[in-house]
Backbone as CSV, one residue per row, in Angstrom:
resi,resn,N_x,N_y,N_z,CA_x,CA_y,CA_z,C_x,C_y,C_z
1,UNK,64.518,144.134,86.382,63.793,145.414,86.653,62.634,145.162,87.560
2,UNK,62.425,145.966,88.588,61.248,145.866,89.432,60.293,147.019,89.199
3,UNK,59.144,146.765,88.590,58.152,147.816,88.357,57.673,148.348,89.686
4,UNK,57.519,147.440,90.720,57.078,147.918,91.974,58.016,148.946,92.622
5,UNK,59.344,148.684,92.628,60.314,149.622,93.195,60.399,150.910,92.351
6,UNK,60.299,150.764,91.016,60.370,151.896,90.154,59.207,152.886,90.393
7,UNK,57.955,152.259,90.506,56.777,153.071,90.677,56.820,153.873,91.988
8,UNK,57.559,153.404,93.011,57.644,154.158,94.284,58.709,155.247,94.158
9,UNK,59.780,154.932,93.431,60.880,155.931,93.370,60.570,157.149,92.488
10,UNK,59.822,156.962,91.389,59.576,158.032,90.455,58.973,159.318,91.124
11,UNK,57.928,159.154,92.018,57.365,160.384,92.506,58.197,161.130,93.604
12,UNK,59.239,160.516,94.053,59.953,161.137,95.174,60.608,162.456,94.762
13,UNK,60.612,163.404,95.690,61.057,164.743,95.402,62.222,165.165,96.311
14,UNK,62.616,166.445,96.231,63.614,167.117,97.039,65.032,166.421,96.876
15,UNK,65.382,166.216,95.582,66.699,165.745,95.288,67.075,166.318,93.914
16,UNK,68.422,166.345,93.670,68.843,166.898,92.320,68.595,165.849,91.273
17,UNK,68.650,166.385,89.985,68.451,165.447,88.881,69.485,164.343,88.823
18,UNK,70.768,164.659,89.240,71.808,163.582,89.244,71.423,162.482,90.293
19,UNK,71.067,162.939,91.454,70.690,161.999,92.529,69.501,161.216,92.121
20,UNK,68.470,161.843,91.443,67.315,161.143,91.041,67.620,160.119,89.954
21,UNK,68.486,160.504,89.009,68.836,159.606,87.871,69.579,158.441,88.372
22,UNK,70.482,158.589,89.336,71.210,157.440,89.920,70.245,156.535,90.652
23,UNK,69.354,157.107,91.424,68.336,156.350,92.124,67.491,155.520,91.151
24,UNK,66.994,156.148,90.070,66.171,155.434,89.091,67.009,154.385,88.385
25,UNK,68.276,154.638,88.088,69.103,153.637,87.442,69.250,152.414,88.372
26,UNK,69.430,152.571,89.663,69.576,151.432,90.581,68.223,150.705,90.667
27,UNK,67.140,151.448,90.721,65.794,150.840,90.831,65.497,150.025,89.572
28,UNK,66.004,150.532,88.411,65.784,149.792,87.157,66.529,148.494,87.131
29,UNK,67.625,148.431,87.914,68.454,147.173,87.956,67.933,146.241,89.097
30,UNK,67.120,146.756,89.999,66.799,145.995,91.206,65.727,144.948,90.972
31,UNK,65.772,143.903,91.804,64.675,142.938,91.856,63.567,143.447,92.759
32,UNK,62.496,142.594,92.960,61.412,143.137,93.800,61.772,143.339,95.251
33,UNK,62.895,142.845,95.691,63.358,143.079,97.044,64.274,144.333,97.128
34,UNK,64.483,145.043,95.951,65.266,146.208,95.904,66.732,146.034,95.773
35,UNK,67.198,144.751,95.592,68.634,144.453,95.550,69.144,144.519,94.100
36,UNK,70.305,145.139,93.985,71.005,145.200,92.633,72.487,145.299,92.861
37,UNK,73.284,145.158,91.863,74.711,145.201,92.048,75.471,145.697,90.790
38,UNK,75.040,146.874,90.254,75.785,147.425,89.114,77.069,148.105,89.593
39,UNK,78.032,148.253,88.765,79.268,148.921,89.134,79.113,150.470,88.975
40,UNK,79.996,151.172,89.549,79.979,152.655,89.483,80.151,153.042,87.998
41,UNK,80.987,152.343,87.299,81.138,152.675,85.867,79.903,152.400,85.002
42,UNK,79.195,151.382,85.362,77.926,151.101,84.637,76.884,152.185,84.857
43,UNK,76.752,152.586,86.166,75.811,153.655,86.566,76.167,154.969,85.836
44,UNK,77.495,155.282,85.857,77.981,156.461,85.165,77.631,156.491,83.688
45,UNK,77.789,155.291,83.074,77.536,155.223,81.623,76.038,155.355,81.324
46,UNK,75.234,154.795,82.194,73.770,154.839,81.959,73.217,156.196,82.268
47,UNK,73.718,156.945,83.234,73.179,158.253,83.668,73.859,159.403,82.988
48,UNK,74.961,159.141,82.170,75.671,160.255,81.498,76.282,161.282,82.430
49,UNK,76.760,160.883,83.611,77.425,161.757,84.527,78.770,161.054,84.918
50,UNK,79.676,161.845,85.595,80.930,161.308,85.906,80.840,160.341,87.027
51,UNK,81.878,159.469,87.161,81.889,158.455,88.186,81.927,159.147,89.603
52,UNK,82.610,160.305,89.667,82.621,161.007,90.951,81.229,161.488,91.332
53,UNK,80.459,161.993,90.365,79.090,162.469,90.642,78.182,161.301,91.081
54,UNK,78.436,160.076,90.446,77.665,158.946,90.846,77.951,158.568,92.310
55,UNK,79.260,158.608,92.718,79.668,158.321,94.038,79.096,159.265,95.037
56,UNK,79.111,160.582,94.699,78.546,161.630,95.530,76.986,161.405,95.704
57,UNK,76.358,161.079,94.558,74.928,160.779,94.653,74.590,159.611,95.526
58,UNK,75.360,158.537,95.367,75.156,157.331,96.191,75.301,157.664,97.651
59,UNK,76.277,158.481,98.005,76.558,158.837,99.383,75.294,159.584,99.952
60,UNK,74.771,160.485,99.017,73.575,161.296,99.465,72.357,160.405,99.684
61,UNK,72.184,159.465,98.726,70.995,158.525,98.872,71.090,157.675,100.137
62,UNK,72.319,157.265,100.454,72.508,156.493,101.729,72.190,157.368,102.909
63,UNK,72.628,158.596,102.908,72.421,159.479,104.067,70.920,159.750,104.350
64,UNK,70.094,159.778,103.223,68.747,160.028,103.349,67.781,158.856,103.276
65,UNK,68.341,157.654,103.510,67.569,156.455,103.691,67.114,155.812,102.478
66,UNK,67.500,156.271,101.250,66.968,155.671,99.998,67.786,154.474,99.531
67,UNK,68.875,154.260,100.130,69.779,153.257,99.634,70.624,152.674,100.781
68,UNK,70.888,151.342,100.721,71.855,150.710,101.584,72.899,150.050,100.697
69,UNK,74.142,150.485,100.942,75.306,149.935,100.216,75.964,148.828,101.044
70,UNK,75.977,147.628,100.510,76.613,146.541,101.155,78.081,146.448,100.662
71,UNK,78.975,146.479,101.590,80.387,146.594,101.204,81.207,145.315,101.695
72,UNK,82.165,144.972,100.876,83.132,143.905,101.213,84.492,144.347,100.879
73,UNK,85.406,144.281,101.878,86.800,144.758,101.675,86.867,146.195,101.226
74,UNK,85.897,146.974,101.782,85.891,148.364,101.554,85.321,148.805,100.166
75,UNK,84.826,147.800,99.425,84.278,148.110,98.091,82.831,147.754,98.005
76,UNK,82.018,148.464,97.207,80.614,148.161,97.025,80.441,146.809,96.342
77,UNK,79.604,145.947,96.836,79.334,144.762,96.157,77.861,144.674,95.724
78,UNK,76.957,145.270,96.475,75.588,145.270,96.071,74.898,146.463,96.781
79,UNK,73.675,146.797,96.256,72.888,147.920,96.821,71.497,147.418,97.107
80,UNK,70.841,147.958,98.102,69.432,147.705,98.343,68.632,149.014,98.297
81,UNK,67.714,149.181,97.379,66.986,150.394,97.224,65.797,150.329,98.270
82,UNK,65.738,151.343,99.128,64.767,151.386,100.215,63.959,152.673,100.208
83,UNK,63.052,152.855,99.204,62.295,154.133,99.144,61.414,154.394,100.296
84,UNK,60.949,153.291,101.017,60.055,153.447,102.143,60.790,154.141,103.321
85,UNK,62.109,154.185,103.392,62.811,154.764,104.467,63.338,156.240,104.133
86,UNK,62.888,156.767,102.994,63.333,158.054,102.559,63.037,159.172,103.573
87,UNK,64.088,159.923,103.945,63.885,161.023,104.851,64.306,162.288,104.086
88,UNK,63.400,163.020,103.461,63.746,164.225,102.640,64.458,165.266,103.515
89,UNK,65.463,165.936,102.900,66.144,167.016,103.677,65.161,168.157,103.985
90,UNK,65.415,168.729,105.144,64.468,169.886,105.555,64.772,171.111,104.717
91,UNK,66.021,171.296,104.388,66.411,172.459,103.607,67.221,171.982,102.453
92,UNK,66.917,172.533,101.238,67.604,172.139,100.057,68.800,173.129,99.762
93,UNK,69.862,172.613,99.228,70.924,173.476,98.818,70.482,174.486,97.823
94,UNK,70.938,175.688,97.876,70.478,176.774,96.920,70.730,176.382,95.463
95,UNK,71.639,175.472,95.162,71.907,175.143,93.741,71.022,173.942,93.257
96,UNK,70.109,173.466,94.107,69.266,172.407,93.601,68.073,172.815,92.810
97,UNK,67.909,174.164,92.682,66.824,174.602,91.876,67.249,175.815,91.037
98,UNK,66.935,175.769,89.732,67.317,176.933,88.882,66.451,178.122,89.201
99,UNK,67.118,179.272,89.471,66.346,180.494,89.713,66.799,181.589,88.801
100,UNK,67.461,181.321,87.666,67.873,182.344,86.725,69.354,182.457,86.640
101,UNK,69.862,183.219,85.666,71.291,183.256,85.436,72.094,183.828,86.586
102,UNK,71.460,184.759,87.350,72.205,185.357,88.486,72.419,184.331,89.575
103,UNK,71.605,183.342,89.764,71.811,182.394,90.825,72.468,181.087,90.409
104,UNK,72.817,180.982,89.127,73.421,179.693,88.621,74.848,179.613,89.074
105,UNK,75.389,178.416,89.257,76.763,178.260,89.717,77.718,178.685,88.589
106,UNK,78.930,179.136,88.968,79.918,179.529,87.971,80.526,178.352,87.291
107,UNK,81.166,178.569,86.127,81.786,177.421,85.432,82.903,176.772,86.194
108,UNK,83.414,177.550,87.272,84.517,176.979,88.100,83.953,175.963,89.060
109,UNK,82.590,175.914,89.276,81.995,174.967,90.206,82.415,173.552,89.866
110,UNK,82.508,172.678,90.828,82.864,171.314,90.583,81.935,170.610,89.592
111,UNK,82.436,170.195,88.507,81.586,169.558,87.501,81.074,168.201,87.940
112,UNK,81.716,167.602,88.977,81.258,166.294,89.476,80.253,166.481,90.607
113,UNK,79.982,167.707,91.053,79.092,167.895,92.137,77.628,167.655,91.725
114,UNK,76.918,166.642,92.256,75.610,166.319,91.798,74.569,167.436,92.091
115,UNK,74.974,168.399,92.946,74.046,169.538,93.197,74.033,170.553,92.065
116,UNK,75.087,170.469,91.233,75.220,171.456,90.129,74.276,171.069,88.997
117,UNK,73.134,171.602,88.957,72.123,171.188,87.989,71.704,172.270,86.989
118,UNK,72.215,173.434,87.127,71.843,174.404,86.140,73.030,175.368,85.899
119,UNK,73.136,175.866,84.670,74.119,176.886,84.322,73.504,177.967,83.529
120,UNK,74.133,179.145,83.547,73.574,180.268,82.846,73.660,179.994,81.307
121,UNK,72.571,180.126,80.579,72.577,179.854,79.099,73.395,181.055,78.477
122,UNK,74.075,180.691,77.344,74.881,181.745,76.718,74.019,182.830,76.052
123,UNK,72.770,182.541,75.682,71.926,183.521,75.105,70.493,183.298,75.648
124,UNK,69.889,184.437,76.006,68.511,184.243,76.455,67.571,184.393,75.254
125,UNK,67.257,183.242,74.636,66.432,183.185,73.462,64.980,183.049,73.882
126,UNK,64.052,183.753,73.120,62.599,183.609,73.431,62.175,182.216,73.119
127,UNK,61.265,181.679,73.851,60.753,180.337,73.639,59.321,180.220,73.963
128,UNK,58.665,179.299,73.297,57.236,179.046,73.542,57.099,177.901,74.564
129,UNK,58.203,177.382,75.034,58.180,176.189,75.938,57.476,176.563,77.255
130,UNK,56.504,175.769,77.607,55.824,176.007,78.881,56.499,175.273,79.971
131,UNK,56.907,175.987,81.028,57.590,175.431,82.216,56.662,174.492,82.892
132,UNK,57.165,173.379,83.354,56.313,172.388,84.050,55.895,172.957,85.396
133,UNK,54.671,172.669,85.811,54.168,173.143,87.104,54.928,172.455,88.232
134,UNK,55.142,173.267,89.374,55.794,172.771,90.545,54.837,171.945,91.387
135,UNK,53.561,172.004,91.038,52.619,171.232,91.808,52.699,169.724,91.432
136,UNK,52.547,168.839,92.405,52.677,167.385,92.064,51.578,166.926,91.115
137,UNK,51.958,166.095,90.167,50.966,165.649,89.193,50.014,164.673,89.808
138,UNK,48.753,164.839,89.497,47.728,163.980,90.019,47.766,162.584,89.361
139,UNK,48.437,162.479,88.210,48.542,161.196,87.527,49.644,160.325,88.051
140,UNK,50.466,160.860,88.889,51.548,160.057,89.455,51.167,159.317,90.716
141,UNK,51.702,158.161,90.947,51.391,157.339,92.123,51.980,158.026,93.321
142,UNK,51.192,158.370,94.341,51.725,159.115,95.493,52.860,158.385,96.262
143,UNK,53.717,159.212,96.865,54.828,158.616,97.573,54.397,157.786,98.784
144,UNK,53.202,158.114,99.298,52.698,157.329,100.446,52.462,155.824,100.159
145,UNK,52.594,155.461,98.918,52.519,154.029,98.521,53.777,153.301,99.015
146,UNK,54.850,154.058,99.302,56.107,153.464,99.752,55.997,152.557,100.962
147,UNK,55.354,153.072,102.047,55.168,152.176,103.210,54.342,150.901,102.866
148,UNK,53.335,151.014,101.997,52.505,149.985,101.569,53.351,148.917,100.944
149,UNK,54.277,149.282,100.030,55.074,148.362,99.307,56.076,147.696,100.223
150,UNK,56.604,148.482,101.207,57.582,147.863,102.146,56.853,146.836,103.040
151,UNK,55.612,147.116,103.445,54.853,146.247,104.352,54.564,144.957,103.557
152,UNK,54.175,145.075,102.203,53.972,143.943,101.431,55.170,142.948,101.335
153,UNK,56.302,143.601,101.249,57.608,142.769,101.235,57.857,142.094,102.516
154,UNK,57.571,142.774,103.625,57.804,142.150,104.928,56.794,140.978,105.162
155,UNK,55.576,141.148,104.753,54.593,140.090,104.911,54.945,138.869,103.992
156,UNK,55.391,139.185,102.824,55.711,138.034,101.894,56.891,137.225,102.434
157,UNK,57.782,137.872,103.165,58.959,137.207,103.601,58.938,136.841,105.054
158,UNK,57.736,136.712,105.616,57.626,136.212,106.965,58.199,134.834,107.103
159,UNK,58.761,134.536,108.327,59.190,133.116,108.550,57.991,132.198,108.533
160,UNK,57.902,131.299,107.578,56.716,130.439,107.443,57.002,129.097,108.118
161,UNK,55.986,128.510,108.673,56.075,127.136,109.225,56.395,126.170,108.087
162,UNK,56.910,124.975,108.464,57.368,124.026,107.456,56.213,123.501,106.627
163,UNK,55.024,123.549,107.174,53.836,122.939,106.431,53.238,123.901,105.426
164,UNK,53.733,125.192,105.415,53.217,126.173,104.540,54.160,126.469,103.375
165,UNK,53.881,125.980,102.169,54.824,126.230,100.984,54.786,127.706,100.623
166,UNK,55.991,128.200,100.274,56.082,129.592,99.924,55.217,129.953,98.713
167,UNK,55.117,128.993,97.755,54.359,129.290,96.514,52.846,129.524,96.878
168,UNK,52.351,128.794,97.873,50.943,128.977,98.254,50.798,130.297,99.002
169,UNK,51.768,130.616,99.885,51.753,131.915,100.628,51.831,133.119,99.683
170,UNK,52.702,132.910,98.672,52.895,133.985,97.631,51.602,134.232,96.968
171,UNK,50.831,133.168,96.594,49.573,133.335,95.898,48.579,134.073,96.782
172,UNK,48.481,133.621,98.027,47.563,134.300,98.981,47.923,135.747,99.164
173,UNK,49.228,136.109,99.363,49.623,137.459,99.499,49.235,138.309,98.309
174,UNK,49.459,137.767,97.160,49.139,138.524,95.885,47.638,138.756,95.857
175,UNK,46.826,137.717,96.165,45.387,137.867,96.128,44.943,138.935,97.174
176,UNK,45.467,138.849,98.411,45.030,139.808,99.433,45.483,141.213,99.188
177,UNK,46.633,141.359,98.622,47.151,142.650,98.287,46.221,143.347,97.277
178,UNK,45.747,142.502,96.316,44.836,143.077,95.258,43.502,143.560,95.860
179,UNK,43.160,143.008,97.028,41.873,143.340,97.705,42.072,144.300,98.916
180,UNK,43.308,144.776,99.028,43.624,145.587,100.265,42.809,146.866,100.332
181,UNK,42.247,147.394,99.233,41.427,148.539,99.247,40.122,148.312,100.025
182,UNK,39.605,147.159,99.862,38.314,146.794,100.606,38.571,146.126,101.886
183,UNK,39.618,145.380,101.987,39.940,144.606,103.232,41.407,144.811,103.492
184,UNK,41.767,145.563,104.571,43.159,145.871,104.852,44.054,144.602,104.977
185,UNK,45.181,144.662,104.311,46.125,143.551,104.398,47.295,143.988,105.267
186,UNK,47.185,143.713,106.587,48.132,144.200,107.598,48.882,143.017,108.065
187,UNK,49.982,143.352,108.884,50.833,142.283,109.431,49.951,141.409,110.353
188,UNK,49.101,141.989,111.087,48.281,141.234,111.972,47.346,140.295,111.214
189,UNK,46.809,140.789,110.110,45.907,139.961,109.275,46.689,138.797,108.661
190,UNK,47.945,139.064,108.271,48.795,138.029,107.673,49.068,136.916,108.680
191,UNK,49.372,137.273,109.930,49.687,136.284,110.966,48.415,135.492,111.314
192,UNK,47.339,136.137,111.309,46.017,135.484,111.582,45.785,134.454,110.459
193,UNK,46.093,134.820,109.242,45.887,133.949,108.080,46.694,132.632,108.244
194,UNK,47.979,132.805,108.717,48.842,131.654,108.957,48.271,130.792,110.028
195,UNK,47.730,131.387,111.076,47.083,130.575,112.165,45.891,129.798,111.615
196,UNK,45.057,130.546,110.858,43.871,129.914,110.263,44.210,128.783,109.370
197,UNK,45.175,128.941,108.528,45.613,127.860,107.597,46.059,126.601,108.454
198,UNK,46.824,126.915,109.584,47.208,125.816,110.405,46.049,125.091,111.003
199,UNK,45.019,125.762,111.466,43.859,125.151,112.070,43.132,124.329,111.078
200,UNK,42.936,124.860,109.878,42.286,124.053,108.795,43.034,122.848,108.361
201,UNK,44.382,122.958,108.411,45.245,121.830,108.112,45.072,120.764,109.094
202,UNK,45.050,121.153,110.379,44.797,120.168,111.449,43.501,119.473,111.380
203,UNK,42.498,120.210,110.767,41.177,119.642,110.538,41.092,118.706,109.340
204,UNK,42.263,118.621,108.597,42.275,117.732,107.420,42.144,118.435,106.153
205,UNK,42.115,119.775,106.119,41.956,120.531,104.811,43.324,120.983,104.333
206,UNK,43.898,120.524,103.213,45.203,120.983,102.696,45.265,122.472,102.484
207,UNK,46.443,123.037,102.773,46.711,124.482,102.554,46.346,124.886,101.165
208,UNK,46.800,124.097,100.121,46.494,124.485,98.746,45.028,124.575,98.465
209,UNK,44.307,123.637,99.001,42.822,123.633,98.778,42.180,124.857,99.424
210,UNK,42.594,125.231,100.665,42.066,126.400,101.310,42.322,127.658,100.507
211,UNK,43.557,127.857,100.116,43.869,129.102,99.426,43.272,129.089,97.992
212,UNK,43.256,128.015,97.320,42.672,127.937,95.954,41.174,128.333,96.039
213,UNK,40.469,127.776,97.044,39.052,128.089,97.135,38.827,129.552,97.479
214,UNK,39.625,130.126,98.362,39.453,131.535,98.704,39.738,132.469,97.483
215,UNK,40.722,132.143,96.760,41.094,132.936,95.588,40.092,132.817,94.518
216,UNK,39.590,131.529,94.292,38.576,131.362,93.253,37.308,132.103,93.549
217,UNK,36.846,132.151,94.836,35.670,132.811,95.236,35.805,134.267,95.524
218,UNK,37.092,134.801,95.487,37.312,136.196,95.801,37.146,136.550,97.216
219,UNK,37.392,135.523,98.139,37.238,135.885,99.518,38.518,136.513,100.083
220,UNK,38.354,137.251,101.192,39.505,137.815,101.934,39.770,136.982,103.163
221,UNK,38.861,136.015,103.478,39.033,135.185,104.636,39.327,133.772,104.128
222,UNK,39.798,132.839,105.079,40.105,131.533,104.813,39.119,130.658,105.584
223,UNK,38.368,129.821,104.913,37.224,129.083,105.480,37.342,127.619,105.059
224,UNK,36.635,126.798,105.833,36.487,125.331,105.422,35.785,125.268,104.129
225,UNK,36.271,124.362,103.246,35.662,124.161,101.929,34.449,123.180,102.094
226,UNK,33.350,123.687,101.740,32.081,122.861,101.898,31.308,122.916,100.567
227,UNK,30.559,121.850,100.356,29.677,121.905,99.135,28.645,122.952,99.291
228,UNK,28.309,123.602,98.204,27.319,124.649,98.204,25.958,124.073,98.659
229,UNK,25.434,124.609,99.754,24.173,124.105,100.280,23.072,124.993,99.881
230,UNK,21.871,124.474,99.549,20.771,125.338,99.178,20.247,126.131,100.403
231,UNK,19.762,127.373,100.174,19.331,128.160,101.275,17.834,128.012,101.517
232,UNK,17.143,127.165,100.719,15.755,127.018,100.957,15.490,126.206,102.171
233,UNK,14.412,126.439,102.900,14.117,125.737,104.144,13.432,124.404,103.866
234,UNK,13.273,123.642,104.875,12.607,122.379,104.808,11.116,122.607,104.426
235,UNK,10.458,121.587,103.910,9.038,121.749,103.532,8.179,122.247,104.664
236,UNK,7.405,123.242,104.420,6.549,123.800,105.415,7.132,125.048,106.162
237,UNK,8.508,125.167,106.013,9.144,126.358,106.612,9.251,127.518,105.667
238,UNK,9.606,128.642,106.191,9.733,129.860,105.407,10.800,129.780,104.352
239,UNK,10.538,130.178,103.132,11.488,130.166,102.096,12.523,131.268,102.311
240,UNK,13.819,131.004,102.013,14.878,131.912,102.203,15.348,132.474,100.849
241,UNK,15.410,133.760,100.705,15.834,134.391,99.441,17.342,134.151,99.199
242,UNK,17.751,134.122,97.939,19.151,133.829,97.649,20.093,134.942,98.180
243,UNK,19.580,136.169,98.276,20.408,137.233,98.769,19.871,137.701,100.177
244,UNK,19.574,136.715,101.004,18.956,136.957,102.273,19.741,137.908,103.188
245,UNK,21.041,137.974,103.055,21.894,138.760,103.949,21.769,140.263,103.655
246,UNK,21.076,140.652,102.609,20.988,142.087,102.229,19.794,142.806,102.866
247,UNK,18.895,142.083,103.550,17.730,142.668,104.139,17.576,142.215,105.597
248,UNK,16.986,142.996,106.448,16.815,142.610,107.838,15.802,141.398,107.908
249,UNK,14.786,141.415,107.073,13.811,140.278,107.030,14.437,138.954,106.604
250,UNK,15.379,139.085,105.651,16.076,137.902,105.167,17.039,137.360,106.228
251,UNK,17.695,138.298,107.003,18.589,137.864,108.091,17.768,137.185,109.196
252,UNK,16.583,137.726,109.468,15.728,137.106,110.534,15.275,135.726,110.081
253,UNK,14.928,135.565,108.796,14.502,134.257,108.344,15.583,133.250,108.373
254,UNK,16.809,133.690,107.969,17.947,132.751,107.996,18.293,132.405,109.439
255,UNK,18.234,133.384,110.339,18.506,133.056,111.771,17.519,132.025,112.320
256,UNK,16.262,132.182,111.925,15.257,131.155,112.388,15.545,129.858,111.856
257,UNK,16.026,129.773,110.562,16.445,128.463,109.987,17.608,127.901,110.665
258,UNK,18.547,128.718,111.133,19.762,128.211,111.744,19.626,128.049,113.281
259,UNK,18.463,128.500,113.791,18.280,128.392,115.271,19.024,129.436,116.049
260,UNK,19.420,130.566,115.393,20.040,131.713,116.146,18.954,132.689,116.621
261,UNK,18.979,132.984,117.904,18.026,133.867,118.471,18.627,135.180,118.981
262,UNK,17.845,136.211,118.870,18.302,137.553,119.329,18.366,137.572,120.840
263,UNK,19.468,137.900,121.435,19.584,137.896,122.851,18.993,139.179,123.458
264,UNK,18.669,139.214,124.725,18.136,140.365,125.415,19.218,141.543,125.370
265,UNK,18.844,142.633,124.942,19.775,143.824,124.885,20.745,143.768,123.791
266,UNK,20.755,142.770,122.940,21.731,142.685,121.843,21.317,143.594,120.647
267,UNK,22.309,144.264,120.121,22.031,145.122,118.972,21.870,144.251,117.803
268,UNK,21.178,144.806,116.730,20.928,144.041,115.555,22.261,143.751,114.819
269,UNK,23.238,144.607,114.946,24.534,144.383,114.258,25.231,143.195,114.840
270,UNK,25.262,143.087,116.185,25.892,141.945,116.793,25.117,140.663,116.440
271,UNK,23.811,140.672,116.425,22.981,139.562,116.010,23.280,139.190,114.560
272,UNK,23.420,140.164,113.724,23.792,139.932,112.325,25.111,139.189,112.144
273,UNK,26.079,139.612,112.930,27.370,138.954,112.874,27.346,137.490,113.304
274,UNK,26.537,137.232,114.371,26.356,135.872,114.787,25.645,134.916,113.721
275,UNK,24.680,135.552,113.065,23.943,134.816,112.099,24.850,134.549,110.882
276,UNK,25.718,135.532,110.440,26.617,135.302,109.321,27.617,134.248,109.644
277,UNK,28.132,134.200,110.936,29.034,133.174,111.257,28.410,131.816,111.310
278,UNK,27.183,131.747,111.814,26.481,130.471,111.837,26.195,129.913,110.470
279,UNK,25.999,130.874,109.465,25.732,130.466,108.132,26.948,129.946,107.407
280,UNK,28.172,130.161,107.975,29.337,129.675,107.427,29.854,130.577,106.309
281,UNK,31.020,130.227,105.650,31.634,131.069,104.645,30.724,131.364,103.443
282,UNK,30.734,132.574,102.967,29.908,132.938,101.841,30.016,134.378,101.585
283,UNK,29.253,134.832,100.614,29.244,136.283,100.218,28.825,137.176,101.354
284,UNK,27.910,136.673,102.287,27.546,137.514,103.407,28.695,137.931,104.319
285,UNK,29.607,136.988,104.554,30.813,137.331,105.317,31.690,138.330,104.609
286,UNK,31.934,138.047,103.322,32.778,138.925,102.564,32.183,140.334,102.446
287,UNK,30.876,140.422,102.299,30.204,141.774,102.176,30.381,142.531,103.461
288,UNK,30.274,141.889,104.588,30.407,142.600,105.884,31.839,142.966,106.012
289,UNK,32.855,142.041,105.770,34.273,142.354,105.877,34.677,143.577,104.961
290,UNK,34.101,143.591,103.772,34.422,144.681,102.919,33.888,146.063,103.464
291,UNK,32.612,146.019,104.022,32.090,147.239,104.557,32.837,147.742,105.821
292,UNK,33.188,146.820,106.672,33.880,147.181,107.929,35.330,147.626,107.575
293,UNK,35.914,146.913,106.587,37.328,147.314,106.197,37.468,148.663,105.708
294,UNK,36.425,149.176,105.090,36.472,150.624,104.588,36.352,151.626,105.735
295,UNK,35.851,151.193,106.887,35.650,152.069,107.995,36.822,152.055,108.996
296,UNK,37.330,150.868,109.223,38.336,150.762,110.335,39.129,149.486,110.162
297,UNK,40.469,149.608,110.155,41.355,148.423,110.097,41.176,147.637,111.404
298,UNK,41.139,148.299,112.514,40.962,147.615,113.799,39.716,146.705,113.844
299,UNK,38.585,147.331,113.460,37.342,146.551,113.503,37.404,145.465,112.471
300,UNK,38.019,145.647,111.266,38.106,144.591,110.352,38.921,143.354,110.915
301,UNK,40.078,143.722,111.568,40.854,142.611,112.166,40.060,141.809,113.200
302,UNK,39.282,142.574,113.985,38.532,141.893,115.040,37.470,140.945,114.411
303,UNK,36.756,141.520,113.409,35.739,140.715,112.719,36.376,139.505,111.992
304,UNK,37.473,139.716,111.346,38.143,138.687,110.642,38.546,137.577,111.600
305,UNK,39.068,137.970,112.719,39.435,136.987,113.771,38.273,136.238,114.298
306,UNK,37.136,136.847,114.465,35.894,136.246,114.997,35.393,135.205,113.944
307,UNK,35.358,135.606,112.676,34.862,134.700,111.674,35.774,133.446,111.508
308,UNK,37.073,133.634,111.814,38.132,132.558,111.625,38.375,131.875,112.952
309,UNK,37.595,132.174,114.016,37.813,131.479,115.318,39.249,131.685,115.894
310,UNK,39.759,132.853,115.665,41.091,133.192,116.254,40.872,133.906,117.612
311,UNK,41.350,133.372,118.721,41.091,133.988,120.028,41.763,135.384,120.141
312,UNK,41.262,136.134,121.127,41.797,137.448,121.409,42.368,137.488,122.839
313,UNK,43.364,138.308,123.084,43.945,138.394,124.483,43.033,139.111,125.402
314,UNK,43.442,139.274,126.650,42.633,139.929,127.677,42.362,141.382,127.335
315,UNK,43.139,142.005,126.496,42.916,143.431,126.129,41.950,143.502,124.873
316,UNK,41.512,142.390,124.368,40.645,142.373,123.212,41.399,142.405,121.912
317,UNK,42.670,142.227,121.933,43.492,142.295,120.701,43.579,140.911,120.171
318,UNK,43.702,140.800,118.834,43.857,139.454,118.195,45.184,138.904,118.563
319,UNK,45.217,137.635,118.932,46.446,136.917,119.220,47.125,136.439,117.968
320,UNK,47.703,137.430,117.291,48.265,137.076,115.931,49.792,136.920,115.996
321,UNK,50.357,137.172,117.095,51.831,137.044,117.139,52.214,135.596,117.262
């Protein structure tokens, strides 16, 4: 069972209960890549509908991008649930929604038709049951998570160089996905991460050490592992506060300590970026990356590349490919 696939499938709308139950049954059987292989008979037994209804529902799910059926010798062998590719129908069949006894299908309607979801009740009994609202629940995970989940799968399954173990890459992807709200985890950022790991490996720092340090410190970037250096200046020089990066005076003092000078016509923000890079990896870099990441994915990727010494092409784009 894949909780990730299930959480994306549950909020999806614009399908009949039979189609939805078959989709959920498949998602319940799927692994994190969406792959499963239950038989038609098994799905029928689990959903309490006929095998014909299951087959019709599977055909509908395929037509609307929710499912890929892999066949061998004309028979289904496995399915891949693909909620990120869902293309909801523009118009629903009139029988996909109960509108009262007058609009319900007749008993002669095909019992195996997955669109037949309501029948006229034999007696109109008064009830205190409150009908559920047609408005989407605020407690449900929005369907727009589907592209995010699909992208995460693509990043995780990138073709990795021989020197990068999958276990280490999996750990880094899980860590970065958890921090995606503050620092966008995009395909470009993933490819930059691989480049950065390669550069640090060439410099003699093992991949496992780089990733373990970044995860331990909660970083979104990959940096050389260095011993923690005191921020206090040499005797006679100005003392540097532990949180120097939070104030302009602290940044100026740290710049003086590092020998970084403000250039003519340079904005304080550009100066601040140069000071942070000169200071090396630390909370100052992470704080700036988090702030920029909340404003713009493009600016985040540019800053991330600059801090990681990843070159950009002639158009200013990160050379992540």
